[in-house]
Structures are given as structure tokens and as C-alpha cells.
N, C-alpha and C positions, 0 to 999 in steps of 0.2 A: 516646908523649906528643907533642902538637902542638908544632911549633917556634914560638917567639914571636920577634918582631923588636923591636929597640930603635930609637929615633930615629937613633942612630948607624948602625945597619944600613941604614935607609932612605936616609941621606945617602951611604953607601958605594955603594949600588945606583944612586943618582942619578948619582954620579960615573962609574960604568960606562956608564950610558945616555948621558951627555954625551960620551963618547969616540966615539960612533958616530951620534948623533942630535941634533937640536934638541930641547931640553926647554922646554916652556911650562908655567908654574906660577903660583900666586897669589903676588903680592909686594905690599909696602906701597905704596899710592898716596895722593894728597892727601886723598881722601874715603873711604878704605877699601881693601880688597884688590882688586887688579885682575890680569888675566892678562897675563903678559909672558914673553918669552924670557929664560932665565936662563943664566948662565955658571958659577954656583957654587951648591951646595946651601945655602950660608949666606944666600942672597938669599930663600929660600922662606919663606912663612908656613905653617908646618906645622900650625898649629891655627887655623883661621879659621872664621867663621860662613858667609859667602856673599860672593862677589865682587860688586862694583858692576856690572861689565860681564859679558857672556856670553861663553863660549868659542866661540860660533858664528862669531865673526870669523876664527878660524883655519881654518875650513873654507869659509866664505862671507865674503870680505873686504868691507868697506864700499864700496870702489871697486876694480874689477878690469879691466885692459885685455883686450879680446877679440882685436883685431887692429889693425894700423896700415896706412895706405894712403898711396900716393904716386901721384897721378893725373897729375902733371906729368912723371913719368919716361916714358921710351919704351923698352919698353912699360910701361904702368901696373903698379904693384906693390901687392899685398896680402899682408901677412905676418902670419900668426896668432901670437898670443902663445905663448911657450913654456909647456908644461904644467908646473905645480909638481910636484916629485918628491922634495923633501927629506924624509927620514925624520924624523918628529916624534912626541914623546910629550906628550900633554896629561895632566899629572900632578896628582893630587889633585882631580879632578872630583867635585863632589857628585852623588849619584844623580839629582837633578832635572836636572842639566846633561847627564849621560849620556843620560837619556831624551830631552832636547831635541835632542841631536845625532842620536840614532837616528830621531827624528821627521823630521829633514831628509832622511834616506834615502828615506822614502816618496815625497817629491816629486822629489828630485834623481836618484833611481835608479829611476824609475817606467817609463813607456813610452819615455822618452828619457833616457839616462844622460849627464848634463852632464860633458863631458870634464875641465874644471878641477876641479870638485867631486870627481869620481871619482878623479882623480890624488891629490888631497890626502887623500881618505878612505882610499884604499888604503895611503897612506904614514903614516897616523896611528894610534898606539897609545893606547887610552883606559884610563887608570888612575884608578880612583875612590877616594874617601875617604868612608866611610860616616859618617853623622851620629851622633854619640855619644848625643845625647838628642833624638830626633826629636819634633816638627820643630825645625829649627835656629834659627828666629827666629819672632817673633810674627806676621809676615805670611806665613809659609810655610803652604801647605795641600796639600802634595804627596800626603798619604795619601788625599785625596779624589779625586785625579786618577789613582790607580792606581800611583803611584810608591812603592816601599819604601825609606825612608831608611836602612834598616839594611844594605842591599847593593844595588849596581847590577848586576842580572843581565845587562845588555847591555854591561858593560865587558869589557875584555880581562883586567884585573887588578883585584881588589877589595882595598882596604886597610881593615881593621876594627880599631878600637882596643878593647882588652880593658877591660871595666869593672872598677872596684875596684882597679886597680893603682896604686901610688904613682908609680913611674917609668913613663912612657908605654911601653906594650907593645902590639904589633900582631900580627894574623894577616894573611897575604897569601894570597889565593886566585887561582890562574890559572884563568880561566873560558873561554879560547879557546886555540887552537893558537898564535896570535900572543903571547898572554900567557905561555904556557909557554915559548916561545922567549926572551922577554925576561927571564924569571926563571932561565934556564939557568945564567947566571954570577953569580947573586945571592949575597950572603954567607951566606944561610941558605935552606933549601928552603921552598917554599910549603906551605901547609896545605890538605888536601883540603876542598873546599867542601861542608860539611854543612848541616843546617838552620840557618836564621837564628835567633839567640837574641833573647829579649825579645818583648814584646807591643806591637803598634802602638796608639797612642792612637786614639780614635774620630775619624773625619774631621769637620772643622768644618762641612761642608755636604754635603747629599745631592744630588750632581750628577745622579743619575738623575731626581729630581723636577724639578730646574731644566731639564734637557733636555726632559723631557716637556712642561713648560709652553711652552717655546720652540717646539716643533713645531706647536703650535696657535695661536701668537700672534705670527706674523711681523709682521703689520700692526697690532698692538695699540698704541693711543695711549700706553700706559705707557712706550714707548721714548723718547718725548720727555722725560719726567721723568727716566728712568734716565740718559740721556746729557746731561742739561742742563749738568753741570759740565765736560764734555770740551771742551777748547779746540783739539783737532786738532793738537797739537804733534808727535806721533809719537814722543815719548820712550819710551812703552811698547814700541812695535814695535822701536825701535833697541836696546833692552836685552834684549828677549825672546830666550830660547834657541831658539825654534822658528820665529819669523817669517822668511820667506824671499822676500818680494816685492821685485822690483827693476825698475828702468827702464834703458833703453839710450840713450846719447847719443853724438854725434860731437863731439870736441873738435878744432878746427882750422879749415881753410877748404876750398874746393873742390879745392885742389891736394894738400894732405897733412894728415894728422892721425891720430887714434886713436879707435877706438870703445870706449867704456867701459860696463861694467855697474856700476850703483851702487844702493845700498840705497834702498828706497822704503817708503811706508807707506799703508795703506788709510785712515788717519786724515786724510790730506791732502786738501784740497778739490779739487785738480786730478787726483787719482789715477784717477778714472774719466771724466774729461772727454773727449768724443768730438771728432773733427776738426770736426764741425759746430757745436761749442759746447755741445751737449746734455750734461747731467750726470745720469746715472740715480740718483746719490746726492747730491742737491742740499743736504741738510741734515746737520748734524753728527750728529743722531740716527740717520740712515741709515748713516752711516759707522761710528759706534760699534757699532750693531747688527750690521753686517757683521763687525766684529772678533770679537764674542762668538760669532756663528753659525759663523764659520770655525773657531774654536777648539773649540767644543762640538758642532757638528752636521756641517758640511760635510766637514772632514778625517776625523773618526772614521767617518762613514758610508762613506767611500771606502777608508781605510787601516787602520781599527781603533782604535788608541790615540787619546786626546784630543790636541789640538794645544796643550795647556796642561799644564805639569808642576808647577804650583803653587809656583814658586820665590819669588814675591812681589816680584820686582824692580819690576814695573810699579806696584805699590802704594807701595813706598818712594819711587820717583822721580817720581811724577805731581805736577806743580806745582799742579794744581787739586784734589788730594785725592781723585781717583776711586779707589775701592777695589774691585777686581774681586771679591774674596771677599765683600764686602758686597752687591755686585750679584747674585752667584750665590745668596747666602743669601736675598735678597729674592725672586728668581725661584722658588727652591725652596719658599718659604712661600706662594706663590700657589696658588689652587685649580687642579688639573689640568683640562685641557679635557674637556668632556663628550663621550663617544663618539657 
């Protein structure tokens, strides 16, 4: 008979994790659940819908020092920032967020492995919490993007709540060697990962049709109307679990300072401005189109999965009411280009 875990078991295991690692989990924030380092299992929101922010910040911080310099010294000094190495557990990730972190691997571990990202990635254990009733919210459309809300196959450990039980009971599946090692001293053994139970609902949009239309309509005037409401604030990119664009800036003066990498967004008007002043994306329609093409065409053509996990954060947070799901449904409803 498969071992089942109680909430008390999960808290006991978390205490064991805290003895040797930093644990980051959903906690209560002013506007909903947010990711935060915890010191006690009692701080954790064990049953939540979706965090306001993305766990991406724990692998790609919003601001990160690359090196410091002191040119006034003799000889001049350049000192690289220490690589992060603290063992960390991202606990209770939803499957869409696990997929988002795995999508970062494609870019950050591609032809060049970014040292800081690589150090964090190697030191981080991904523990997912399956969605009990997929999708978890009205703006979620993960099933359309290829994400299975019932189990995050790319996690190290998958936590799945058993349906129909009065007291909350769970199965834990170790999906990697790192996951098996983390569960070695758990209060109960893990359950072998068999087939996923339950049936997925029909996806709310046919992304195959949407992508087919996009391939033949890059210069379509419809993009002006599609992007009309976008104000270029970058909120969508800053909350997205897969966005990874950054800029680099020196803070200091000619004598000494620090070079920083900081989060950027293709929605910003200056994102592609050349040194000459020329901007190849002069209109907001060009910039919004770039965002959708990056998610649906450019990244999957190179790396396979979509660069959108259907988490719905951009829909919930957009101050102008731009709804990516409605945009994709609109594209999918248009006639496909003639061969």
C-alpha cells in the first residue's frame, strides 16, 4: 500500500530541510502569496492558488553584481562577485513555475553557461505542489502550453494531494537523484511515480493554430489593434516565470564602482535603441508583437518548449487589461495563411 503523508509530515520534513538548507516557500503578502525565505514551517501557505510574483527571482535576481572595480588603486583592481552557493529548496512550486524555471535552463545553459545562474541552479532543489483542480485559477491556461498541472515532471520532488480525503493527505514522488537524496531522512518513504490520475480539461486555446497564423502574419496590420492597450510598463515581464532579458550598467565613477546586471523588458521603448538613436521597434505594437513571438515562435523554434507556461500572472497584473489568453484565442480564430 502506498505511503500517504499528512500536513504534519510535510512540516517535519521541512524542519529537516531547514537544518541544512535555505528554504524558500509561499508566504502571505499584502496582495496575496509571495515567495520568501522562511525560518519555520508555520510561515508557509501550504494551500495556495498562485503566488503574485515568480520564483524566477531566486535564480535570476532583479539586480545582481557582476564585479567591482577600483581604477584609482595601483595597480587597478577588478574583483569578480562571489558565486552564490547556498543550498536552497524552492518548496511548493506549481507545475507552471517548475516549467518556467526549466525554460530558463535553455537560455542560461545553452552555448555559454552563466556562472552565477549555474551556481544557483546546481544548489537548488525544486519541490512542486500539483494543482488539485486544474487549472488553479480562471486566468490559468497551462494545459494549452503543454504543462500538466497534475504533476511537474521536471521537478526533483512532486507533492500531490489525494482527492476525496477529509484530512489533507499527500503522495510524494522523488523524480530525480537529488529528490531521492532529499527524501532519504523524511518521516515517511516516497511513493513510486506511477501514471498521473485524473483527466485534463480541454485547453482553452489551440496554440497550434495561433502559431500557424503568426508565422504568416509578422507584418500584419492587425498587430496595431492587438497591442493598442499595451502601455509598455513591463509588469508582465517582471512577473513572468520565463522572461530573462537583462541590461548591464556601471554604478560609480571613473575611479571605483560596481558593474550590475539588472532586469529589463522588451516592452520598454528604449530596449532596442541603438547608439545612433535608431530604434528598430519604434512603436508599442512592434514591442508587444516581439513579446508574443518570443514566447510562441522564437524560443520554441530553438529550444523546443514554449516560453509561456500559461500561469496567467501577466493577465492578472496588467494595469491596462491586456489579456494574453484572449490575444492568443483571437490569433487562433483567424484564417490560417494560404500555402
